[in-house]
N, C-alpha and C positions, 0 to 999 in steps of 0.2 A: 039850455045852453045853445047859443049860436056862435059858430066859429066864423070869423070874418076874414075874408081873403085880402091880400095887399091891394088888389085892383079897386076894391070898394073904398079903402082908406084913401088911395090916390085920387079917385074920382071925387070923393067928398071934399077934398081940398080945393077943388075947382068950383067957382061961383055958379056955373051952370048946373052943378050936381049938388047944390047945397041942401036939397031935400034929403040927402043921405045922412046928413050929420046927426040928426036925432037917433038914427039907428045906432050910431056908434056910442051914444051916451046911455044906452039901455044897460041895465044891470046884468042881464044874462048874456051879454056879448063878450067874447074872448078872442084874442089875437094871438097866433102862435109866434114864437121866436123868429122863425123863418119869415113869416109875413112882415114882422117889424123890421127886420134887416133888409127885405126887399123894398119896403116903403121908404126907409131912410136913404137907400141907395138909388132910388129912382132918379135918373138924370134930368128929367123935365120939371121937377118940382123946384120952385124958387125958395130962397131962404125964408121968406115970409110964410109961404104955405107949409 
């Protein structure tokens, strides 16, 4: 099991860090409720990201 931090999710939304996206699709990846809230509340993400 791998626990992913909100920073990884936020970076993966950016084109220059697209190489992180496959990591997020792995079956053994988990995200805590806190990381989900931090990601959704990140002020520099656009609606599309």
